[in-house]
C-alpha positions as CSV (number, residue, x, y, z in Angstrom):
1,M,6.5,2.5,4.7
2,N,6.4,4.3,1.4
3,Y,4.1,4.4,-1.4
4,S,3.2,6.0,-4.9
5,Y,-0.1,6.4,-6.9
6,N,-0.3,6.5,-11.1
7,P,-3.4,8.0,-11.5
8,E,-3.0,6.9,-15.4
9,A,-3.3,3.5,-14.2
10,D,-5.1,4.3,-11.4
11,A,-2.6,1.8,-9.4
12,L,-1.1,2.4,-6.0
13,Y,1.9,0.7,-5.0
14,V,3.1,0.4,-0.9
15,Q,6.3,-0.7,0.3
16,V,6.5,-2.6,3.4
17,I,10.2,-3.2,3.7
18,D,13.0,-1.4,1.6
19,G,16.1,-2.8,0.7
20,R,15.1,-6.7,-0.2
21,R,14.6,-8.4,-3.1
22,I,11.7,-9.6,-4.3
23,D,11.4,-13.1,-5.2
24,H,7.7,-13.5,-6.3
25,T,4.5,-12.3,-6.0
26,E,0.9,-13.8,-4.9
27,E,-2.6,-12.3,-6.0
28,L,-4.8,-11.2,-4.0
29,P,-8.2,-10.6,-3.5
30,D,-9.7,-7.1,-4.4
31,G,-7.0,-6.5,-7.4
32,I,-4.3,-6.8,-4.5
33,V,-0.7,-8.1,-5.9
34,A,1.5,-8.9,-3.1
35,D,5.8,-8.7,-3.9
36,L,7.0,-11.5,-1.4
37,A,10.6,-12.1,-0.4
38,A,12.2,-15.5,-0.8
39,D,10.8,-16.2,2.8
40,G,7.4,-15.2,2.5
41,A,8.2,-11.7,3.8
42,L,5.9,-9.2,2.5
43,L,7.9,-6.0,0.9
44,G,5.1,-4.5,-1.0
45,I,1.5,-4.8,-2.5
46,D,0.4,-3.2,-6.0
47,V,-3.3,-2.3,-5.5
48,M,-5.1,-2.2,-9.5
49,A,-8.0,0.1,-9.5
50,A,-7.2,2.0,-6.3
51,S,-9.7,4.8,-6.8
52,H,-12.4,2.2,-6.0
53,G,-11.6,1.1,-2.8
54,W,-9.9,-2.3,-1.4
55,D,-10.1,-5.0,1.7
56,T,-7.4,-4.9,3.8
57,S,-8.8,-8.0,5.4
58,A,-7.4,-10.9,3.5
59,L,-3.7,-9.3,2.8
60,L,-3.8,-8.8,6.9
61,E,-4.8,-12.3,7.6
62,Q,-2.4,-14.0,5.1
63,F,0.5,-11.4,6.3
64,P,0.3,-10.3,9.5
65,L,1.5,-6.3,10.4
66,D,1.8,-4.6,13.5
67,E,-1.2,-2.9,14.7
68,R,0.2,0.9,13.4
69,D,0.9,-0.7,9.8
70,A,-2.4,-2.6,9.5
71,D,-4.0,0.6,10.4
72,F,-2.3,2.6,8.0
73,L,-2.8,0.2,5.4
74,G,-6.6,0.4,6.0
75,Q,-6.7,4.2,6.0
76,L,-4.7,4.1,2.7
77,S,-7.5,1.6,1.4
78,L,-10.3,4.5,1.9
79,I,-8.8,7.3,0.0
80,S,-10.2,8.5,-3.0
81,W,-7.0,8.5,-5.2
82,P,-7.1,10.3,-8.0
83,A,-8.2,13.3,-6.5
84,M,-5.0,12.8,-3.9
85,N,-1.7,14.5,-4.5
86,R,-0.5,14.2,-0.6
87,L,-1.6,12.3,2.2
88,P,-4.8,14.4,4.3
89,P,-3.8,15.5,7.6
90,S,-6.5,13.8,8.9
91,I,-4.3,10.5,7.8
92,S,-1.7,9.6,10.6
93,A,1.4,8.1,9.0
94,P,3.5,5.6,11.0
95,N,6.4,7.5,10.7
96,P,5.3,11.6,10.7
97,A,8.0,12.1,8.2
98,A,5.9,9.6,5.7
99,R,3.1,12.0,5.3
100,D,5.2,14.0,2.8
101,R,6.7,10.7,1.3
102,V,3.1,10.4,-1.4
103,N,4.1,10.0,-4.5
104,V,1.9,10.9,-7.2
105,L,2.9,9.9,-10.8
106,A,2.0,11.9,-13.7
């Protein structure tokens, strides 16, 4: 899972699956837009106004993820994004190498 944050737009993008083509998007509650493959697989999510926090329950109800990824998204939803430029040590990334893959766009 990779993700990037744009502080000017206060927008967070989380890439759930890499290497597949986005076929369509679906709007969910809390300013979340899901990027979907033709078969309905969740490829990524855009979170508008990410600094205000967001609820992952509708997303996870509609697009179940494994427990680690679901927990990781839950932790991402609690971060105060404008103050962040990298993932804090208290958050455990599903892939330890992902800890340094927060990309803050200036």
